[in-house]
C-alpha positions as CSV (number, residue, x, y, z in Angstrom):
1,X,20.1,10.7,-6.5
2,X,19.3,14.4,-6.9
3,X,15.6,13.5,-7.4
4,X,15.5,12.4,-3.8
5,X,16.9,15.9,-2.8
6,X,14.0,17.4,-4.7
7,X,11.5,15.2,-2.9
8,X,13.1,16.2,0.4
9,X,12.6,19.9,-0.4
10,X,9.0,19.4,-1.6
11,X,8.0,17.7,1.7
12,X,10.1,20.0,3.8
13,X,7.9,22.9,2.5
14,X,4.8,20.8,2.9
15,X,5.6,20.2,6.5
16,X,6.2,23.9,7.2
17,X,3.2,25.1,5.2
18,X,0.6,22.3,4.8
19,X,-0.5,22.0,1.1
20,X,-4.0,20.6,0.8
21,X,-4.2,18.4,-2.3
22,X,-0.4,17.9,-2.7
23,X,-1.4,14.2,-3.0
24,X,-5.1,13.6,-3.7
25,X,-6.4,10.9,-1.3
26,X,-9.0,8.9,-3.1
27,X,-10.6,7.1,-0.2
28,X,-12.7,8.4,2.7
29,X,-10.9,8.9,6.0
30,X,-11.7,6.1,8.5
31,X,-14.5,7.2,10.9
32,X,-14.0,5.0,14.0
33,X,-15.7,5.2,17.4
34,X,-13.8,7.6,19.7
35,X,-11.3,8.6,17.0
36,X,-11.2,12.4,16.4
37,X,-8.5,13.3,13.8
38,X,-7.2,16.9,14.1
39,X,-7.9,19.1,11.2
40,X,-4.2,19.7,10.6
41,X,-3.6,16.0,10.1
42,X,-6.3,16.0,7.4
43,X,-4.7,18.9,5.7
44,X,-1.4,17.0,5.7
45,X,-2.8,13.8,4.4
46,X,-0.3,13.4,1.6
47,X,-1.4,10.0,0.4
48,X,-3.3,8.4,-2.5
49,X,-5.4,5.8,-0.5
50,X,-5.3,4.1,2.9
51,X,-3.0,1.5,4.4
52,X,-5.1,1.1,7.6
53,X,-7.1,-2.2,7.5
54,X,-8.5,-3.6,10.7
55,X,-8.0,-7.2,9.6
56,X,-4.2,-6.6,9.5
57,X,-4.2,-5.2,13.1
58,X,-5.3,-8.0,15.3
59,X,-3.2,-9.5,18.2
60,X,-1.3,-6.3,19.1
61,X,1.0,-6.1,16.1
62,X,4.2,-4.1,16.0
63,X,3.6,-1.6,13.2
64,X,6.1,0.4,11.1
65,X,5.0,3.4,8.9
66,X,7.5,5.0,6.5
67,X,6.9,8.6,5.4
68,X,5.0,10.0,8.4
69,X,3.2,12.9,6.7
70,X,1.2,14.8,9.2
71,X,0.8,11.7,11.4
72,X,-2.8,10.8,10.4
73,X,-2.2,7.1,9.6
74,X,0.1,6.8,12.5
75,X,-2.8,7.9,14.7
76,X,-5.1,5.5,13.0
77,X,-2.7,2.6,13.6
78,X,-2.3,3.7,17.2
79,X,-6.1,3.5,17.6
80,X,-5.8,-0.3,17.1
81,X,-2.5,-0.8,18.9
82,X,-2.8,1.4,22.0
83,X,0.6,0.4,23.5
84,X,3.8,2.3,24.2
85,X,6.0,2.2,21.1
86,X,3.5,0.0,19.3
87,X,3.7,2.1,16.2
88,X,7.1,3.3,14.7
89,X,7.1,6.2,12.2
90,X,10.2,6.8,10.0
91,X,10.9,9.9,7.9
92,X,14.0,11.5,6.5
93,X,12.5,15.0,6.7
94,X,13.2,16.6,10.1
95,X,10.4,19.2,9.6
96,X,7.9,16.4,8.9
97,X,8.9,14.6,12.1
98,X,8.6,17.9,14.0
99,X,5.2,18.6,12.5
100,X,3.9,15.1,13.4
101,X,5.1,15.6,17.0
102,X,3.1,18.8,17.2
103,X,0.1,17.2,15.7
104,X,0.2,14.3,18.2
105,X,-0.2,16.9,21.0
106,X,-3.4,18.1,19.3
107,X,-4.5,14.5,19.0
108,X,-4.0,13.9,22.7
109,X,-6.2,16.9,23.4
110,X,-9.0,15.5,21.2
111,X,-8.7,11.8,22.0
112,X,-8.7,10.8,25.7
113,X,-7.5,7.3,24.7
114,X,-4.4,8.5,22.8
115,X,-0.9,9.1,24.2
116,X,2.1,10.3,22.1
117,X,4.0,7.4,23.7
118,X,2.0,5.1,21.5
119,X,4.1,6.3,18.5
120,X,7.9,6.3,18.3
121,X,9.2,8.6,15.6
122,X,12.7,7.9,14.1
123,X,14.9,9.7,11.6
124,X,15.7,7.5,8.7
125,X,14.9,6.7,5.1
126,X,13.2,3.8,3.3
127,X,16.4,2.6,1.8
128,X,18.1,2.2,5.2
129,X,15.4,1.5,7.8
130,X,16.5,2.0,11.4
131,X,14.7,-1.2,12.4
132,X,16.0,-4.7,13.3
133,X,15.6,-7.7,11.1
134,X,12.3,-9.6,11.4
135,X,10.9,-7.3,14.1
136,X,7.8,-5.9,12.5
137,X,4.3,-7.5,12.0
138,X,2.8,-4.8,9.7
139,X,4.7,-2.3,7.6
140,X,3.1,0.4,5.6
141,X,3.8,3.2,3.2
142,X,1.4,5.6,1.4
143,X,2.3,7.3,-1.9
144,X,6.0,7.1,-1.2
145,X,7.5,4.2,-3.2
146,X,6.2,5.5,-6.5
147,X,8.6,8.4,-6.1
148,X,11.6,6.1,-6.3
149,X,13.3,5.1,-9.5
150,X,13.4,1.3,-10.1
151,X,16.7,0.5,-8.4
152,X,15.8,2.4,-5.3
153,X,12.3,1.0,-5.3
154,X,13.8,-2.5,-5.3
155,X,16.0,-1.5,-2.3
156,X,13.1,-0.1,-0.4
157,X,11.1,-3.3,-1.0
158,X,14.1,-5.4,0.1
159,X,14.3,-3.3,3.3
160,X,10.6,-3.9,4.1
161,X,11.1,-7.6,3.5
162,X,14.1,-7.6,5.8
163,X,12.3,-6.0,8.8
164,X,9.1,-8.0,8.6
165,X,8.6,-11.1,10.6
166,X,7.6,-14.4,8.8
167,X,4.0,-13.9,7.5
168,X,4.3,-10.2,8.2
169,X,2.4,-7.8,6.0
170,X,3.5,-4.9,3.8
171,X,0.5,-2.6,3.1
172,X,1.0,0.0,0.4
173,X,-0.9,2.6,-1.6
174,X,0.7,4.0,-4.7
175,X,-0.3,5.5,-8.1
176,X,0.1,3.2,-11.0
177,X,-0.2,3.8,-14.7
178,X,-0.7,1.2,-17.5
179,X,-0.2,3.8,-20.2
180,X,3.2,5.0,-21.5
181,X,4.7,7.9,-19.5
182,X,7.2,9.7,-21.7
183,X,10.8,9.6,-20.4
184,X,11.0,13.4,-20.1
185,X,8.2,13.3,-17.6
186,X,9.7,10.4,-15.7
187,X,13.0,12.4,-15.4
188,X,11.2,15.6,-14.2
189,X,12.2,15.6,-10.5
190,X,9.4,17.8,-9.4
191,X,6.7,15.8,-11.1
192,X,8.2,12.6,-9.6
193,X,8.2,14.2,-6.1
194,X,4.5,15.1,-6.6
195,X,3.6,11.5,-7.4
196,X,2.7,12.2,-11.0
197,X,5.4,10.7,-13.2
198,X,7.0,7.8,-11.4
199,X,4.0,5.4,-11.6
200,X,4.6,1.9,-13.0
201,X,2.2,-0.4,-14.7
202,X,0.5,-2.7,-12.2
203,X,2.1,-5.8,-13.7
204,X,5.6,-4.4,-13.2
205,X,4.7,-3.1,-9.7
206,X,3.6,-6.6,-8.6
207,X,6.6,-8.2,-10.2
208,X,9.0,-6.0,-8.2
209,X,7.2,-7.0,-5.0
210,X,7.3,-10.8,-5.7
211,X,10.9,-10.6,-7.0
212,X,12.1,-9.6,-3.5
213,X,10.4,-12.7,-2.1
214,X,6.8,-11.9,-1.1
215,X,4.9,-15.2,-1.7
216,X,1.4,-13.7,-1.5
217,X,0.1,-10.4,-2.9
218,X,-3.4,-9.0,-2.5
219,X,-4.8,-6.2,-4.7
220,X,-7.3,-4.6,-2.3
221,X,-8.5,-1.7,-4.3
222,X,-7.9,0.2,-7.6
223,X,-9.3,3.7,-8.1
224,X,-9.1,6.7,-10.5
225,X,-6.4,9.1,-9.3
226,X,-5.1,11.8,-11.8
227,X,-5.1,12.7,-15.4
228,X,-2.1,14.2,-17.2
229,X,-3.3,16.2,-20.2
230,X,-1.7,18.0,-23.2
231,X,-3.3,21.2,-21.8
232,X,-0.8,21.2,-18.9
233,X,2.1,18.9,-19.9
234,X,4.3,18.3,-23.0
235,X,2.5,15.2,-24.1
236,X,0.5,14.1,-27.1
237,X,-2.4,12.4,-25.4
238,X,-4.1,12.1,-22.0
239,X,-2.4,9.9,-19.5
240,X,-4.7,8.2,-17.0
241,X,-3.2,7.4,-13.6
242,X,-4.9,5.2,-11.0
243,X,-4.1,4.4,-7.3
244,X,-3.8,0.9,-6.0
245,X,-3.9,-0.5,-2.5
246,X,-1.8,-3.7,-2.1
247,X,-0.9,-6.0,0.7
248,X,2.3,-8.1,0.2
249,X,2.6,-11.0,2.7
250,X,6.0,-12.5,3.7
251,X,4.8,-16.0,3.0
252,X,7.2,-18.7,1.7
253,X,7.3,-18.5,-2.1
254,X,5.3,-21.5,-3.6
255,X,7.3,-23.7,-6.0
256,X,5.0,-22.7,-8.8
257,X,5.3,-19.0,-8.2
258,X,3.6,-16.3,-6.1
259,X,-0.1,-16.2,-5.3
260,X,-1.4,-12.9,-6.6
261,X,-5.0,-12.0,-5.8
262,X,-6.5,-9.5,-8.2
263,X,-10.2,-10.1,-7.3
264,X,-11.0,-13.1,-9.4
265,X,-13.7,-15.6,-8.3
266,X,-14.4,-19.2,-9.2
267,X,-18.0,-20.7,-9.1
268,X,-18.7,-24.4,-9.6
269,X,-22.2,-25.1,-10.8
270,X,-22.0,-28.8,-11.9
271,X,-24.0,-31.8,-10.8
272,X,-21.9,-32.8,-7.8
273,X,-21.9,-31.3,-4.4
274,X,-18.3,-30.0,-4.9
275,X,-15.4,-30.0,-7.3
276,X,-11.9,-30.9,-6.0
277,X,-9.0,-30.1,-8.3
278,X,-6.7,-32.3,-6.1
279,X,-4.4,-29.4,-5.6
280,X,-5.9,-28.1,-2.4
281,X,-8.8,-26.2,-4.0
282,X,-12.4,-27.3,-3.3
283,X,-15.3,-25.5,-4.9
284,X,-18.6,-26.1,-3.2
285,X,-21.8,-26.2,-5.4
286,X,-22.6,-22.7,-6.5
287,X,-20.5,-21.0,-3.8
288,X,-18.1,-18.3,-4.9
289,X,-14.5,-18.7,-4.0
290,X,-11.9,-16.0,-4.3
291,X,-8.9,-17.4,-6.3
292,X,-5.5,-16.1,-7.0
293,X,-4.7,-15.5,-10.7
294,X,-2.5,-18.7,-10.8
295,X,-5.4,-20.9,-9.5
296,X,-7.9,-19.1,-11.7
297,X,-5.8,-19.7,-14.8
298,X,-5.3,-23.4,-13.9
299,X,-9.1,-23.9,-13.4
300,X,-9.8,-22.1,-16.7
301,X,-7.3,-24.4,-18.5
302,X,-9.4,-27.4,-17.4
303,X,-11.9,-26.3,-20.1
304,X,-14.9,-27.3,-17.9
305,X,-18.2,-25.8,-18.8
306,X,-19.4,-26.0,-15.2
307,X,-16.8,-23.7,-13.7
308,X,-17.0,-20.0,-14.1
309,X,-13.9,-17.7,-13.5
310,X,-14.6,-14.0,-13.2
311,X,-12.4,-11.3,-14.6
312,X,-10.2,-9.4,-12.1
313,X,-12.2,-6.9,-10.1
314,X,-9.0,-5.5,-8.4
315,X,-10.7,-5.8,-5.1
316,X,-9.8,-8.6,-2.7
317,X,-10.8,-8.8,0.9
318,X,-9.6,-12.2,2.1
319,X,-11.1,-15.7,2.2
320,X,-9.3,-16.9,-0.9
321,X,-8.1,-20.2,-2.1
322,X,-4.6,-20.1,-0.7
C-alpha cells in the first residue's frame, strides 16, 4: 500500500507548512454565534465540503472524526457537544495531530466556551479505528475516503459501520467523478493523495456504502469541485470532478433494498384529499413529499397522471418518505 505512504508524506508536509488550497473546500465555513475559528485552522481546511450539520448533533452525541486536518471541523463539532471527550479525532499523521493540538490552544484563546478537553485526539488510521464497537453516534470524514483504493475503501466503511451505534450516522464529503478517469491517473500516487484521481462515480460510491449494510443514504449536496484538463495532464479530454456530501445511516436494511435519497420529490394533484400507496407512503393533496429513489420509482411505475416525480436534485434535507 505504497500509495498510503505517499498520502502520509503529503499531509505530514501540509501539517508542518500549511498549504492553502491543497484541497479546495467548496462550501462556506459555518458562521455560528460565539464561534471564532483561528486563521490557521482555515488555512489547514483540507476538505471538499462540510460534515457538520446541526440536525445530526442533537441530544449530546458522541462524535468521531477521522483525518483531523487542522482541527477546524473538530472545533465545529465541539461547539455543539461541549463536553469532555465528546469529540474524538483520529489521524495516522503525528505531525497533523500535533498541529491540531497547537491550534486548539489558539481556539481556547479566541473562544471562551471552548476547552481542549472537549476533543480527544488519538493516533490511528481509518482501516483500524481505535474505537470500541457501537460506541459512536456520529462519525465523519472529509475528503479522505476518496484517497483509498476500492478494497481499502470497503475496509474503511466497514470500520465506520462497526463503531457506530444502531441508527448512528456516517457523514462524509468526497470528490466524485462520473466520467472515465484513465488508469494511469488512478495509479498516480501523488494525484490520488491530492484528491484528484481516486474519485468514483456517484452510483459506485453509494453502492459501496450500502453493501457494508447502511440501510439509509442521504445525498445532501453535490457541487462543482475540480477540472482535469489536457493542458496539465496526460489525457485526451477534460475530466469534470464534483464533490458530494453524504449521510449514511446505520438503519436496518429493508427487505427490498436500501433507501437512497437523491433529492427526488413526489406531488399528488388528483381529486382526492390524499393518495395512499398502501406501502406506508401517503401523499397529501398538492403537498410535496421527499421520496427515496426506490419509492419514487415505484410511484412512477403506477403510471398515474396525477402524481409528479421530480428528477434528482442531489439535495436532501430530511422529512422524507421513510
